[in-house]
N, C-alpha and C positions, 0 to 999 in steps of 0.2 A: 534674519540678521540683526544683532542691535547694531546701530549707531552708537560710536564714541567720538568723541574729541581728542584728536592726536595731538593739539597742536596751536599755535595761532605764527601768523607771519603775515608779511604786509611791503607795502612801500611807503617810502618815505622821501621827505622830503623834494617831490617831485616841483619839476620846471618846466611847464610848457614850451614859454623863449627859448630854453637851452637843449629841449628834448632829452631831459635826464631827467633820473631819478635815482636811488636807493631802495634795497632789498633791506628791510631792517625789520628790528623786533622779530626776531626769527626764535619762537618758543617751541621746542619739541618735548612733550610731556615724558618721563622715565619711561614710561611703558611703550613709547614707541621708537625710543633713542635707539640707536645700533641697528634699525630696518630704515628702510627706502623712504619713510615717508619726510624727511627733511629733503634728502635729494630732489625726489620727485615736486617737492611743493617748489623749493628754487628754479627748475627743469621748466617746471610749468613757469610760472611768472618770468622768468627770462625768454621763453620763447615769446609769450605775450608780451612783454617790453618791447623786442628787438626785431620779430617777423614782418613785414610790412603792412600794412590793412589789404582789406580785400581790393584784387583789379579784377578788370574786367576779365581777366584770366587767372584763376589760380593757379598760388607756385607748388611745386610739387616739395618746396621746403614746408610748408603750412601747413605740416602733418597733423599740428597741437590746435589749427585754426590762428584765425587773421588776428594780427597782433596791432601795435599801437606804432611800430617804426620809430623808434626812441632813438638816439646818437648815444647815449651813453647810460650804464648801468654801473651804480657804485654799490659797494660791500666793504663797512666799518667794521673792525674788529677789534676789541680789546687788546694790547700791546701782550698781554700772558695768556689769550683764550688761544687755544692750542687744536681746540675741535674745531672754533670759525675760521682758523687760517687751515687747517688743514682743506676743509669743505669749501673754502674758496679757491685754494687752487686746484682742488678736485674737478671743480668745475669748470673750468676755466678763464676766470678771472687770471688778470695781471696786477703784481705786488707794484706800487707806484711810489709808496714809501711811509715813513713812519709822522704822524703829525703828533708832536709833542706837548705834552700841556693842553690837549685840545678839551677835556671834558673836566668836568669835577665828581667825582666819586660821590654816590649818597653816603648818608649818616651810614655807619655798620660796615661798609663794604672796605675791604682794602685798597688803599691806593699808595700814590706817592708822597711823602711826606713834605712839607713845606716849611722852610725856617719859620721862627719865633717872630724874627726882624719882618716878616709877611703876615703877620696870624691873622691880624684884621682885614686883608683883603683875600684871603686866600678860599675863604666862603668853603671849606672841606678839604679833602685830599685829591690829590690832581690823578692824570690818568693820559697815557698815550696812544693812540688809537694809530691802526692799520689800517690803510688806505690799498683798494682794490678796487679794479675798474672791467667792464668789460664792453667795449664800443664796436656800433654798428661793423666797423671792418674787420674786427677781432671774430664777430658771430658771420659774416658770409664770406670774407675773403681769405682769413688766416686757421679757418676749423672750429672755433669754437660751438658751432652748434651741433657739430660732429661730437665734438667731445662732451657736448652735453645729451646728445640723445643714450654716448654711449654710455654714460653711469645712468642714466634712466634705466636703459635694456638690460641692465646689470642684474636689476631685480624682479 
C-alpha cells in the first residue's frame, strides 16, 4: 500500500512548569476530511498528553501507551469555525469562554473591522477565539477518557 500524508497536527504553547499544552495547527487535507483521521489524531494526542507516564504497574487505561501526565490540554477555535467547535465538543473538551480580539487575522482573511480612528494600531482585522479545555480530572474522573475512546471506536 502507498502511504499518503493526511494532514498535520501538533502541540503548541506547551508549558512544563504548568503542565499544559494546546492541540493546534490541525490541518486535515480535503481527501481525508469527514473520515476518522482527525478524530483519531486528536484522540491519540489527548491520550498522550493526559495519561500518566509508565509506572511500576501499567494502568489498564493505558490502551495507547504511557503519556505525559499533563494537567491541561487546550483547544482554541476561531469563533466562526463551526467544524472546530463541533470537534472539540464531540471529543469532550469543555467550553470555557470567548477571548475577544485575541488574534490579528492574516492579510486576505475575513475578520472583524477596526474603526479608522484605530487604523494605525490595528495591524489588520481582528478575531475572537473560543477557548476549550480538557483537564486531568475531566480525563480521569469525569469520563472524558471514555468519550474519546468511544469517538475513536466509531470508525
